[in-house]
Structures are given as structure tokens and as C-alpha cells.
HTML snippet that shows the backbone in 3Dmol.js (N, CA, C, O; Angstrom):
<script src="https://3Dmol.org/build/3Dmol-min.js"></script>
<div id="view" style="width:600px;height:400px;position:relative"></div>
<script>
const pdb = `
ATOM      1  N   UNK A   1       0.833  -1.160  -0.023  1.00  0.00           N
ATOM      2  CA  UNK A   1       0.026   0.002  -0.017  1.00  0.00           C
ATOM      3  C   UNK A   1       0.866   1.301  -0.048  1.00  0.00           C
ATOM      4  O   UNK A   1       1.870   1.407   0.656  1.00  0.00           O
ATOM      5  N   UNK A   2       0.476   2.217  -0.812  1.00  0.00           N
ATOM      6  CA  UNK A   2       1.199   3.528  -0.775  1.00  0.00           C
ATOM      7  C   UNK A   2       0.310   4.622  -0.227  1.00  0.00           C
ATOM      8  O   UNK A   2      -0.874   4.668  -0.562  1.00  0.00           O
ATOM      9  N   UNK A   3       0.823   5.478   0.578  1.00  0.00           N
ATOM     10  CA  UNK A   3       0.121   6.554   1.177  1.00  0.00           C
ATOM     11  C   UNK A   3       0.809   7.817   1.049  1.00  0.00           C
ATOM     12  O   UNK A   3       2.039   7.810   1.106  1.00  0.00           O
ATOM     13  N   UNK A   4       0.142   8.968   0.873  1.00  0.00           N
ATOM     14  CA  UNK A   4       0.736  10.226   0.838  1.00  0.00           C
ATOM     15  C   UNK A   4       1.154  10.636   2.196  1.00  0.00           C
ATOM     16  O   UNK A   4       0.369  10.620   3.144  1.00  0.00           O
ATOM     17  N   UNK A   5       2.471  11.027   2.295  1.00  0.00           N
ATOM     18  CA  UNK A   5       3.065  11.456   3.613  1.00  0.00           C
ATOM     19  C   UNK A   5       3.779  12.876   3.470  1.00  0.00           C
ATOM     20  O   UNK A   5       3.957  13.370   2.357  1.00  0.00           O
ATOM     21  N   UNK A   6       4.161  13.479   4.588  1.00  0.00           N
ATOM     22  CA  UNK A   6       4.909  14.572   4.652  1.00  0.00           C
ATOM     23  C   UNK A   6       6.102  14.331   5.473  1.00  0.00           C
ATOM     24  O   UNK A   6       6.001  13.816   6.586  1.00  0.00           O
ATOM     25  N   UNK A   7       7.295  14.703   4.938  1.00  0.00           N
ATOM     26  CA  UNK A   7       8.550  14.555   5.654  1.00  0.00           C
ATOM     27  C   UNK A   7       8.992  15.989   5.964  1.00  0.00           C
ATOM     28  O   UNK A   7       8.948  16.855   5.091  1.00  0.00           O
ATOM     29  N   UNK A   8       9.430  16.245   7.244  1.00  0.00           N
ATOM     30  CA  UNK A   8       9.934  17.532   7.584  1.00  0.00           C
ATOM     31  C   UNK A   8      11.351  17.728   7.070  1.00  0.00           C
ATOM     32  O   UNK A   8      12.267  17.020   7.486  1.00  0.00           O
ATOM     33  N   UNK A   9      11.524  18.611   6.237  1.00  0.00           N
ATOM     34  CA  UNK A   9      12.807  18.844   5.622  1.00  0.00           C
ATOM     35  C   UNK A   9      13.526  20.086   6.203  1.00  0.00           C
ATOM     36  O   UNK A   9      14.081  20.908   5.473  1.00  0.00           O
ATOM     37  N   UNK A  10      13.490  20.180   7.504  1.00  0.00           N
ATOM     38  CA  UNK A  10      14.199  21.324   8.161  1.00  0.00           C
ATOM     39  C   UNK A  10      13.213  22.474   8.293  1.00  0.00           C
ATOM     40  O   UNK A  10      12.433  22.555   9.242  1.00  0.00           O
ATOM     41  N   UNK A  11      13.275  23.328   7.340  1.00  0.00           N
ATOM     42  CA  UNK A  11      12.433  24.588   7.421  1.00  0.00           C
ATOM     43  C   UNK A  11      11.246  24.458   6.467  1.00  0.00           C
ATOM     44  O   UNK A  11      10.589  25.462   6.196  1.00  0.00           O
ATOM     45  N   UNK A  12      10.932  23.225   5.929  1.00  0.00           N
ATOM     46  CA  UNK A  12       9.809  23.021   5.026  1.00  0.00           C
ATOM     47  C   UNK A  12       9.336  21.591   5.110  1.00  0.00           C
ATOM     48  O   UNK A  12      10.124  20.724   5.489  1.00  0.00           O
ATOM     49  N   UNK A  13       8.065  21.287   4.770  1.00  0.00           N
ATOM     50  CA  UNK A  13       7.586  19.968   4.648  1.00  0.00           C
ATOM     51  C   UNK A  13       7.637  19.528   3.185  1.00  0.00           C
ATOM     52  O   UNK A  13       7.312  20.290   2.275  1.00  0.00           O
ATOM     53  N   UNK A  14       8.074  18.214   2.977  1.00  0.00           N
ATOM     54  CA  UNK A  14       8.104  17.653   1.608  1.00  0.00           C
ATOM     55  C   UNK A  14       7.094  16.627   1.551  1.00  0.00           C
ATOM     56  O   UNK A  14       7.047  15.716   2.377  1.00  0.00           O
ATOM     57  N   UNK A  15       6.136  16.777   0.416  1.00  0.00           N
ATOM     58  CA  UNK A  15       5.080  15.748   0.249  1.00  0.00           C
ATOM     59  C   UNK A  15       5.691  14.669  -0.644  1.00  0.00           C
ATOM     60  O   UNK A  15       6.420  14.977  -1.588  1.00  0.00           O
ATOM     61  N   UNK A  16       5.400  13.433  -0.350  1.00  0.00           N
ATOM     62  CA  UNK A  16       5.792  12.253  -1.151  1.00  0.00           C
ATOM     63  C   UNK A  16       4.766  11.132  -0.904  1.00  0.00           C
ATOM     64  O   UNK A  16       3.729  11.344  -0.276  1.00  0.00           O
ATOM     65  N   UNK A  17       5.095   9.924  -1.423  1.00  0.00           N
ATOM     66  CA  UNK A  17       4.398   8.749  -1.198  1.00  0.00           C
ATOM     67  C   UNK A  17       5.265   7.732  -0.500  1.00  0.00           C
ATOM     68  O   UNK A  17       6.466   7.670  -0.760  1.00  0.00           O
ATOM     69  N   UNK A  18       4.665   6.891   0.425  1.00  0.00           N
ATOM     70  CA  UNK A  18       5.394   5.967   1.165  1.00  0.00           C
ATOM     71  C   UNK A  18       4.808   4.623   0.945  1.00  0.00           C
ATOM     72  O   UNK A  18       3.595   4.521   0.762  1.00  0.00           O
ATOM     73  N   UNK A  19       5.627   3.526   0.949  1.00  0.00           N
ATOM     74  CA  UNK A  19       5.034   2.206   0.848  1.00  0.00           C
ATOM     75  C   UNK A  19       5.225   1.705   2.317  1.00  0.00           C
ATOM     76  O   UNK A  19       6.294   1.666   2.925  1.00  0.00           O
ATOM     77  N   UNK A  20       3.988   1.326   2.779  1.00  0.00           N
ATOM     78  CA  UNK A  20       3.892   0.853   4.318  1.00  0.00           C
ATOM     79  C   UNK A  20       4.285  -0.680   4.288  1.00  0.00           C
ATOM     80  O   UNK A  20       3.780  -1.460   3.481  1.00  0.00           O
ATOM     81  N   UNK A  21       5.202  -1.038   5.206  1.00  0.00           N
ATOM     82  CA  UNK A  21       5.588  -2.314   5.380  1.00  0.00           C
ATOM     83  C   UNK A  21       5.528  -2.683   6.860  1.00  0.00           C
ATOM     84  O   UNK A  21       6.407  -2.299   7.632  1.00  0.00           O
ATOM     85  N   UNK A  22       4.510  -3.416   7.254  1.00  0.00           N
ATOM     86  CA  UNK A  22       4.288  -3.582   8.753  1.00  0.00           C
ATOM     87  C   UNK A  22       5.324  -4.515   9.282  1.00  0.00           C
ATOM     88  O   UNK A  22       5.480  -4.590  10.501  1.00  0.00           O
ATOM     89  N   UNK A  23       6.043  -5.231   8.470  1.00  0.00           N
ATOM     90  CA  UNK A  23       7.088  -6.030   8.990  1.00  0.00           C
ATOM     91  C   UNK A  23       8.500  -5.581   8.999  1.00  0.00           C
ATOM     92  O   UNK A  23       9.437  -6.303   9.337  1.00  0.00           O
ATOM     93  N   UNK A  24       8.613  -4.236   8.574  1.00  0.00           N
ATOM     94  CA  UNK A  24       9.906  -3.686   8.605  1.00  0.00           C
ATOM     95  C   UNK A  24      10.612  -3.452   9.989  1.00  0.00           C
ATOM     96  O   UNK A  24       9.968  -3.128  10.987  1.00  0.00           O
ATOM     97  N   UNK A  25      11.930  -3.628   9.991  1.00  0.00           N
ATOM     98  CA  UNK A  25      12.539  -3.445  11.348  1.00  0.00           C
ATOM     99  C   UNK A  25      13.415  -2.126  11.314  1.00  0.00           C
ATOM    100  O   UNK A  25      14.113  -1.871  12.296  1.00  0.00           O
ATOM    101  N   UNK A  26      13.403  -1.319  10.274  1.00  0.00           N
ATOM    102  CA  UNK A  26      14.118  -0.038  10.261  1.00  0.00           C
ATOM    103  C   UNK A  26      13.397   0.883   9.214  1.00  0.00           C
ATOM    104  O   UNK A  26      12.546   0.468   8.427  1.00  0.00           O
ATOM    105  N   UNK A  27      13.809   2.109   9.290  1.00  0.00           N
ATOM    106  CA  UNK A  27      13.259   3.109   8.431  1.00  0.00           C
ATOM    107  C   UNK A  27      14.384   3.630   7.462  1.00  0.00           C
ATOM    108  O   UNK A  27      15.421   4.132   7.896  1.00  0.00           O
ATOM    109  N   UNK A  28      14.135   3.491   6.218  1.00  0.00           N
ATOM    110  CA  UNK A  28      15.128   3.935   5.124  1.00  0.00           C
ATOM    111  C   UNK A  28      14.525   4.891   4.110  1.00  0.00           C
ATOM    112  O   UNK A  28      13.331   4.850   3.815  1.00  0.00           O
ATOM    113  N   UNK A  29      15.401   5.767   3.578  1.00  0.00           N
ATOM    114  CA  UNK A  29      14.993   6.685   2.510  1.00  0.00           C
ATOM    115  C   UNK A  29      16.117   6.785   1.600  1.00  0.00           C
ATOM    116  O   UNK A  29      17.264   6.738   2.045  1.00  0.00           O
ATOM    117  N   UNK A  30      15.866   6.930   0.256  1.00  0.00           N
ATOM    118  CA  UNK A  30      16.904   7.053  -0.723  1.00  0.00           C
ATOM    119  C   UNK A  30      17.690   8.292  -0.537  1.00  0.00           C
ATOM    120  O   UNK A  30      17.063   9.317  -0.267  1.00  0.00           O
ATOM    121  N   UNK A  31      18.998   8.340  -0.646  1.00  0.00           N
ATOM    122  CA  UNK A  31      19.806   9.497  -0.534  1.00  0.00           C
ATOM    123  C   UNK A  31      19.588  10.568  -1.527  1.00  0.00           C
ATOM    124  O   UNK A  31      19.799  11.737  -1.203  1.00  0.00           O
ATOM    125  N   UNK A  32      19.175  10.252  -2.737  1.00  0.00           N
ATOM    126  CA  UNK A  32      18.758  11.210  -3.721  1.00  0.00           C
ATOM    127  C   UNK A  32      17.606  12.074  -3.234  1.00  0.00           C
ATOM    128  O   UNK A  32      17.616  13.292  -3.413  1.00  0.00           O
ATOM    129  N   UNK A  33      16.674  11.478  -2.656  1.00  0.00           N
ATOM    130  CA  UNK A  33      15.482  12.177  -2.218  1.00  0.00           C
ATOM    131  C   UNK A  33      15.945  13.150  -1.054  1.00  0.00           C
ATOM    132  O   UNK A  33      15.558  14.319  -1.043  1.00  0.00           O
ATOM    133  N   UNK A  34      16.726  12.675  -0.140  1.00  0.00           N
ATOM    134  CA  UNK A  34      17.239  13.424   1.003  1.00  0.00           C
ATOM    135  C   UNK A  34      17.921  14.697   0.335  1.00  0.00           C
ATOM    136  O   UNK A  34      17.566  15.841   0.618  1.00  0.00           O
ATOM    137  N   UNK A  35      18.891  14.417  -0.541  1.00  0.00           N
ATOM    138  CA  UNK A  35      19.659  15.468  -1.125  1.00  0.00           C
ATOM    139  C   UNK A  35      18.782  16.591  -1.905  1.00  0.00           C
ATOM    140  O   UNK A  35      19.035  17.789  -1.776  1.00  0.00           O
ATOM    141  N   UNK A  36      17.817  16.144  -2.658  1.00  0.00           N
ATOM    142  CA  UNK A  36      17.025  16.930  -3.516  1.00  0.00           C
ATOM    143  C   UNK A  36      16.142  17.832  -2.657  1.00  0.00           C
ATOM    144  O   UNK A  36      15.897  18.978  -3.032  1.00  0.00           O
ATOM    145  N   UNK A  37      15.667  17.352  -1.535  1.00  0.00           N
ATOM    146  CA  UNK A  37      14.793  18.113  -0.673  1.00  0.00           C
ATOM    147  C   UNK A  37      15.518  18.666   0.572  1.00  0.00           C
ATOM    148  O   UNK A  37      14.884  19.217   1.472  1.00  0.00           O
ATOM    149  N   UNK A  38      16.842  18.512   0.608  1.00  0.00           N
ATOM    150  CA  UNK A  38      17.650  19.110   1.659  1.00  0.00           C
ATOM    151  C   UNK A  38      17.109  18.716   3.135  1.00  0.00           C
ATOM    152  O   UNK A  38      16.953  19.534   4.041  1.00  0.00           O
ATOM    153  N   UNK A  39      16.864  17.411   3.220  1.00  0.00           N
ATOM    154  CA  UNK A  39      16.395  16.797   4.451  1.00  0.00           C
ATOM    155  C   UNK A  39      17.639  16.638   5.383  1.00  0.00           C
ATOM    156  O   UNK A  39      18.622  16.006   4.993  1.00  0.00           O
ATOM    157  N   UNK A  40      17.585  17.217   6.617  1.00  0.00           N
ATOM    158  CA  UNK A  40      18.771  17.004   7.544  1.00  0.00           C
ATOM    159  C   UNK A  40      18.931  15.528   7.852  1.00  0.00           C
ATOM    160  O   UNK A  40      17.985  14.761   8.035  1.00  0.00           O
ATOM    161  N   UNK A  41      20.262  15.189   7.894  1.00  0.00           N
ATOM    162  CA  UNK A  41      20.531  13.756   8.370  1.00  0.00           C
ATOM    163  C   UNK A  41      21.585  13.839   9.506  1.00  0.00           C
ATOM    164  O   UNK A  41      22.140  14.893   9.816  1.00  0.00           O
ATOM    165  N   UNK A  42      21.811  12.665  10.091  1.00  0.00           N
ATOM    166  CA  UNK A  42      22.826  12.549  11.171  1.00  0.00           C
ATOM    167  C   UNK A  42      23.552  11.221  10.887  1.00  0.00           C
ATOM    168  O   UNK A  42      23.021  10.289  10.283  1.00  0.00           O
ATOM    169  N   UNK A  43      24.781  11.208  11.360  1.00  0.00           N
ATOM    170  CA  UNK A  43      25.661   9.999  11.167  1.00  0.00           C
ATOM    171  C   UNK A  43      25.588   9.140  12.439  1.00  0.00           C
ATOM    172  O   UNK A  43      25.708   9.663  13.547  1.00  0.00           O
ATOM    173  N   UNK A  44      25.403   7.906  12.289  1.00  0.00           N
ATOM    174  CA  UNK A  44      25.454   6.966  13.415  1.00  0.00           C
ATOM    175  C   UNK A  44      26.911   6.597  13.814  1.00  0.00           C
ATOM    176  O   UNK A  44      27.730   6.474  12.903  1.00  0.00           O
ATOM    177  N   UNK A  45      27.273   6.423  15.021  1.00  0.00           N
ATOM    178  CA  UNK A  45      28.509   6.020  15.451  1.00  0.00           C
ATOM    179  C   UNK A  45      28.768   4.671  14.866  1.00  0.00           C
ATOM    180  O   UNK A  45      29.877   4.431  14.388  1.00  0.00           O
ATOM    181  N   UNK A  46      27.825   3.779  14.872  1.00  0.00           N
ATOM    182  CA  UNK A  46      28.033   2.425  14.296  1.00  0.00           C
ATOM    183  C   UNK A  46      27.175   2.256  13.060  1.00  0.00           C
ATOM    184  O   UNK A  46      25.950   2.291  13.174  1.00  0.00           O
ATOM    185  N   UNK A  47      27.775   2.068  11.846  1.00  0.00           N
ATOM    186  CA  UNK A  47      26.892   1.942  10.574  1.00  0.00           C
ATOM    187  C   UNK A  47      25.983   0.699  10.724  1.00  0.00           C
ATOM    188  O   UNK A  47      26.316  -0.271  11.404  1.00  0.00           O
ATOM    189  N   UNK A  48      24.761   0.790  10.016  1.00  0.00           N
ATOM    190  CA  UNK A  48      23.834  -0.145   9.991  1.00  0.00           C
ATOM    191  C   UNK A  48      24.193  -1.091   8.841  1.00  0.00           C
ATOM    192  O   UNK A  48      24.691  -0.583   7.837  1.00  0.00           O
ATOM    193  N   UNK A  49      24.002  -2.352   8.882  1.00  0.00           N
ATOM    194  CA  UNK A  49      24.225  -3.357   7.820  1.00  0.00           C
ATOM    195  C   UNK A  49      22.867  -3.740   7.274  1.00  0.00           C
ATOM    196  O   UNK A  49      21.981  -4.145   8.026  1.00  0.00           O
ATOM    197  N   UNK A  50      22.709  -3.621   6.031  1.00  0.00           N
ATOM    198  CA  UNK A  50      21.389  -4.046   5.392  1.00  0.00           C
ATOM    199  C   UNK A  50      21.647  -5.332   4.839  1.00  0.00           C
ATOM    200  O   UNK A  50      22.598  -5.410   4.061  1.00  0.00           O
ATOM    201  N   UNK A  51      20.951  -6.412   5.100  1.00  0.00           N
ATOM    202  CA  UNK A  51      21.224  -7.765   4.633  1.00  0.00           C
ATOM    203  C   UNK A  51      20.203  -8.200   3.524  1.00  0.00           C
ATOM    204  O   UNK A  51      20.530  -8.989   2.637  1.00  0.00           O
ATOM    205  N   UNK A  52      19.028  -7.682   3.609  1.00  0.00           N
ATOM    206  CA  UNK A  52      18.088  -8.071   2.611  1.00  0.00           C
ATOM    207  C   UNK A  52      17.096  -7.029   2.262  1.00  0.00           C
ATOM    208  O   UNK A  52      16.490  -6.448   3.162  1.00  0.00           O
ATOM    209  N   UNK A  53      16.893  -6.757   1.021  1.00  0.00           N
ATOM    210  CA  UNK A  53      16.001  -5.778   0.606  1.00  0.00           C
ATOM    211  C   UNK A  53      15.001  -6.354  -0.405  1.00  0.00           C
ATOM    212  O   UNK A  53      15.485  -6.933  -1.377  1.00  0.00           O
ATOM    213  N   UNK A  54      13.717  -6.272  -0.304  1.00  0.00           N
ATOM    214  CA  UNK A  54      12.789  -6.965  -1.212  1.00  0.00           C
ATOM    215  C   UNK A  54      12.446  -5.874  -2.333  1.00  0.00           C
ATOM    216  O   UNK A  54      11.679  -6.155  -3.254  1.00  0.00           O
TER     217      UNK A  54
END
`;
const viewer = $3Dmol.createViewer("view");
viewer.addModel(pdb, "pdb");
viewer.setStyle({}, {cartoon: {color: "spectrum"}});
viewer.zoomTo();
viewer.render();
</script>
């Protein structure tokens, strides 16, 4: 299922669509989308390892 959502991009909200996955164990977003909309990010002390993507 896809739903319209708003992501807070610092000083503005960005409207997009999201695929809802009730079995997901993490939240991920494509770096191109983050860069295009200037969404603030932070770096984790320990990188996350992604093992399987459907």
C-alpha cells in the first residue's frame, strides 16, 4: 500500500508517497530524495548493515 506522507525537511515539509511495510525493522529513505529536498541527516557512530531488501 502507498500513502501520501509529509517529511519535515528542516524549514519545510516535503510531500511524497510511502510504501507501508508492517514487518519492517528499520526506516530507510533514498539518499537522492534526501539531497534533492535538503532533509537534515545525522551519522550513526556504528553503521547499519542491510542484509536483505525486497
